[in-house]
C-alpha positions as a printed Julia matrix, in Angstrom:
277×3 Matrix{Float64}:
   0.03   0.02    -0.01
   2.75   2.45     0.87
   4.39   1.34    -2.54
   1.35   1.93    -4.32
   1.14   5.58    -2.96
   4.62   6.28    -3.81
   4.13   5.14    -7.36
   0.99   7.57    -7.77
   2.85  10.42    -6.42
   5.72   9.83    -8.92
   3.2    9.53   -11.66
   1.55  12.73   -10.63
   4.94  14.53   -10.56
   5.97  13.28   -13.93
   2.58  14.38   -15.5
   3.03  17.74   -13.99
   6.68  18.01   -15.67
   5.22  16.94   -19.06
   2.47  19.52   -18.99
   4.95  22.29   -18.08
   7.27  21.25   -20.93
   4.29  21.31   -23.39
   3.11  24.86   -22.25
   6.8   26.03   -22.54
   6.94  24.58   -26.15
   3.68  26.48   -27.14
   5.1   29.74   -25.57
   8.09  29.38   -27.67
   6.13  28.49   -30.91
   3.86  31.61   -30.3
   6.94  33.85   -29.77
   8.4   32.82   -32.9
   5.38  33.89   -34.99
   6.09  36.95   -37.05
   4.58  40.1    -35.12
   2.19  41.01   -38.07
   0.65  37.48   -38.22
  -0.28  37.26   -34.4
  -2.77  40.2    -34.93
  -3.54  40.61   -38.62
  -4.24  36.97   -39.18
  -7.85  36.3    -39.04
  -9.18  33.71   -36.39
  -9.66  30.39   -37.95
 -13.41  30.42   -37.76
 -13.49  33.58   -40.01
 -11.49  31.83   -42.77
 -13.82  29.19   -43.59
 -15.26  30.65   -46.83
 -18.07  32.72   -45.36
 -16.62  35.91   -46.33
 -17.21  35.44   -49.95
 -20.86  34.51   -49.07
 -21.16  37.67   -47.18
 -20.18  39.74   -49.99
 -22.67  37.81   -52.38
 -25.44  38.43   -49.69
 -24.43  42.13   -49.44
 -24.65  42.27   -53.37
 -27.81  40.78   -53.34
 -29.1   43.02   -50.82
 -27.91  46.04   -52.68
 -29.55  44.76   -56.0
 -32.66  44.3    -54.19
 -32.53  47.77   -52.64
 -31.74  49.15   -56.18
 -34.65  47.27   -57.53
 -36.97  48.47   -54.87
 -35.77  51.98   -55.71
 -36.56  51.78   -59.36
 -39.93  50.2    -58.51
 -40.75  53.06   -56.08
 -39.71  55.49   -58.85
 -41.84  53.82   -61.49
 -44.83  54.01   -59.11
 -44.37  57.74   -58.44
 -44.05  58.36   -62.16
 -47.28  56.38   -62.91
 -49.0   58.25   -60.01
 -47.89  61.58   -61.49
 -48.96  60.58   -65.18
 -52.42  59.61   -63.67
 -52.66  62.78   -61.6
 -51.67  64.79   -64.85
 -54.47  63.05   -66.9
 -56.97  63.55   -63.99
 -56.21  67.14   -63.87
 -56.54  67.52   -67.73
 -59.75  65.7    -67.76
 -61.1   67.81   -65.05
 -60.06  70.97   -66.87
 -61.7   69.72   -70.2
 -64.88  68.95   -68.25
 -64.87  72.37   -66.78
 -64.26  74.09   -69.88
 -67.2   72.12   -71.51
 -69.4   72.97   -68.69
 -68.64  76.65   -69.06
 -69.05  76.6    -72.78
 -72.3   74.84   -72.57
 -73.39  77.56   -70.05
 -72.47  80.4    -72.35
 -74.21  78.68   -75.35
 -77.49  78.42   -73.52
 -77.19  82.06   -72.38
 -76.44  83.29   -76.01
 -79.48  80.94   -77.38
 -81.61  82.39   -74.77
 -80.65  86.0    -75.88
 -81.28  85.28   -79.49
 -84.74  83.82   -78.68
 -85.63  86.74   -76.65
 -84.52  89.12   -79.49
 -86.43  87.01   -82.16
 -89.56  87.32   -80.08
 -89.57  90.98   -80.37
 -89.34  90.86   -84.32
 -92.12  90.79   -86.84
 -92.68  87.89   -88.9
 -90.37  89.01   -91.93
 -87.36  89.8    -89.71
 -87.85  86.79   -87.73
 -87.67  84.51   -90.74
 -84.54  86.2    -91.78
 -82.93  86.1    -88.58
 -83.44  82.3    -88.32
 -82.33  81.68   -91.78
 -79.06  83.53   -90.95
 -78.66  81.7    -87.73
 -78.84  78.3    -89.63
 -76.22  79.54   -91.85
 -74.06  80.51   -88.88
 -74.5   77.25   -87.19
 -73.25  75.25   -90.23
 -69.96  77.24   -90.27
 -69.62  76.89   -86.52
 -70.19  73.27   -86.51
 -67.6   72.67   -89.58
 -64.89  74.43   -87.36
 -65.61  72.7    -84.23
 -65.83  69.31   -85.9
 -62.43  69.77   -87.35
 -61.12  71.43   -83.98
 -62.06  68.26   -81.94
 -60.49  65.76   -84.19
 -58.24  63.17   -82.72
 -55.33  62.65   -82.01
 -55.07  66.35   -82.74
 -56.93  69.18   -84.34
 -57.15  69.26   -88.16
 -55.91  72.91   -88.28
 -56.02  73.22   -92.12
 -59.72  72.09   -92.07
 -60.59  74.5    -89.12
 -59.54  77.36   -91.55
 -61.27  75.75   -94.61
 -57.98  74.95   -96.21
 -56.52  71.76   -97.79
 -53.0   70.68   -96.85
 -51.58  71.06  -100.35
 -48.07  69.84  -100.74
 -47.27  68.75  -104.37
 -43.6   68.76  -105.05
 -41.36  67.52  -107.91
 -38.0   66.83  -106.57
 -36.72  69.82  -104.8
 -39.63  72.2   -106.41
 -42.73  72.73  -104.63
 -45.57  72.94  -107.33
 -48.59  73.41  -104.97
 -48.32  74.14  -101.27
 -50.37  75.98   -98.61
 -48.33  78.85   -97.33
 -48.68  81.13   -94.3
 -50.11  83.82   -96.59
 -52.9   81.43   -97.36
 -53.5   80.77   -93.64
 -53.62  84.42   -92.93
 -55.96  85.14   -95.75
 -58.37  82.37   -94.78
 -58.26  83.44   -91.04
 -59.21  87.02   -91.92
 -62.24  85.74   -94.04
 -63.44  83.2    -91.5
 -62.97  85.54   -88.34
 -65.46  87.94   -89.7
 -68.01  85.38   -90.03
 -67.24  83.56   -87.03
 -67.01  86.42   -84.43
 -69.44  86.41   -81.68
 -70.68  89.75   -82.59
 -71.52  88.78   -85.92
 -72.4   84.93   -85.78
 -75.57  84.28   -83.92
 -74.94  80.62   -83.1
 -74.51  79.83   -79.33
 -71.21  78.15   -79.9
 -69.73  81.1    -81.93
 -67.24  82.18   -79.25
 -65.99  78.66   -78.83
 -65.45  78.3    -82.73
 -63.71  81.7    -82.76
 -61.16  80.51   -80.1
 -60.6   77.33   -82.15
 -59.96  79.26   -85.4
 -57.49  81.6    -83.56
 -55.56  78.67   -82.06
 -55.47  76.81   -85.53
 -54.17  80.07   -87.23
 -51.47  80.67   -84.56
 -49.98  77.34   -85.27
 -50.15  77.61   -89.13
 -48.86  81.04   -89.16
 -45.65  80.05   -87.39
 -43.27  78.51   -89.69
 -41.72  76.17   -87.22
 -44.88  75.01   -85.6
 -46.32  74.56   -89.03
 -43.41  72.33   -90.09
 -43.66  70.26   -87.09
 -47.57  69.71   -87.65
 -47.13  68.91   -91.23
 -44.29  66.32   -90.19
 -46.84  64.63   -87.83
 -49.82  64.61   -90.41
 -47.38  63.25   -92.99
 -46.24  60.35   -90.61
 -49.83  59.38   -89.79
 -50.64  59.38   -93.29
 -47.8   57.08   -94.2
 -48.85  54.73   -91.52
 -52.68  54.82   -92.77
 -51.61  54.13   -96.36
 -49.34  51.4    -95.31
 -51.98  49.79   -93.38
 -54.61  50.11   -96.34
 -51.86  48.89   -98.91
 -51.09  45.79   -96.51
 -54.96  45.07   -96.22
 -55.38  45.14   -99.93
 -52.39  42.84  -100.55
 -53.52  40.39   -98.0
 -57.06  40.2    -99.86
 -55.31  39.75  -103.13
 -53.14  37.0   -101.9
 -56.31  35.15  -100.26
 -58.08  35.59  -103.55
 -55.1   33.96  -105.51
 -54.82  31.17  -103.11
 -58.69  30.64  -103.56
 -58.58  30.81  -107.28
 -55.53  28.1   -107.25
 -57.63  25.86  -105.33
 -60.66  26.04  -107.47
 -58.6   25.64  -110.62
 -56.86  22.6   -109.07
 -60.2   20.96  -107.97
 -61.79  21.6   -111.61
 -58.46  19.9   -113.17
 -58.87  16.96  -110.93
 -62.62  16.63  -111.46
 -62.44  17.23  -115.35
 -59.22  15.56  -116.1
 -58.15  16.23  -119.8
 -61.27  18.41  -120.45
 -60.34  21.0   -117.77
 -58.08  23.18  -119.98
 -60.66  23.86  -122.75
 -63.38  24.45  -120.1
 -61.31  26.83  -118.25
 -60.17  28.68  -121.32
 -63.94  28.82  -122.49
 -64.97  30.08  -119.01
 -62.58  32.69  -119.11
 -63.56  33.95  -122.6
 -67.18  34.06  -121.55
 -66.41  36.01  -118.25
């Protein structure tokens, strides 16, 4: 028993010596590490490939934030456009309401004036009012065309532009516009024209004359009209071509069917039918 206790004590002493030597070796290895490495080297747990994943996550978060910003910007732009359309529509409705009230007022004034006339003057006044109404309706119909007013038609002009290479043979000039405006303005002026919408037609006449009297605005308007005309003509030409193609295919099918049915007699019968037609 005393011997066993002595052996355990020796083993404990030996283990303690071995542990002290191991700690000394670790201290020596740590001191031999370059000064910068002890502090600059990241901990082992940070060098496990997660830093790249963090960058990807940050990039993904940045892209998501940018996408959210663009979505918010698009939403704000859409709301602004809707608000602008709503304001424009409200302004048009207000203008139409005021124009209608003014028309009713003028019509009431005319009716009161006609009521005080004798039969002959009343007949003459009503006839003149019908004539005035035709002029006003023609102007307003052209001014309310879509997608934009037909300014030449408002002034009673045709948009002539016939040219041969660089020379314009026939062209509606600003002089023609001013001449037409002078003639129509006297007939549409609210003091002369007895129709209820004469004032509205007069303002439309002034607006069209202002655009066509300005050389730059006139060129811009003519280009837009020309572009729409080319698109319309291309659409009509394409539709006619499609009809011709369908007709040609159907004729080919009919001729093929006749040839199969009549055999060798198909050719003379077809020639005879063509001569008869």
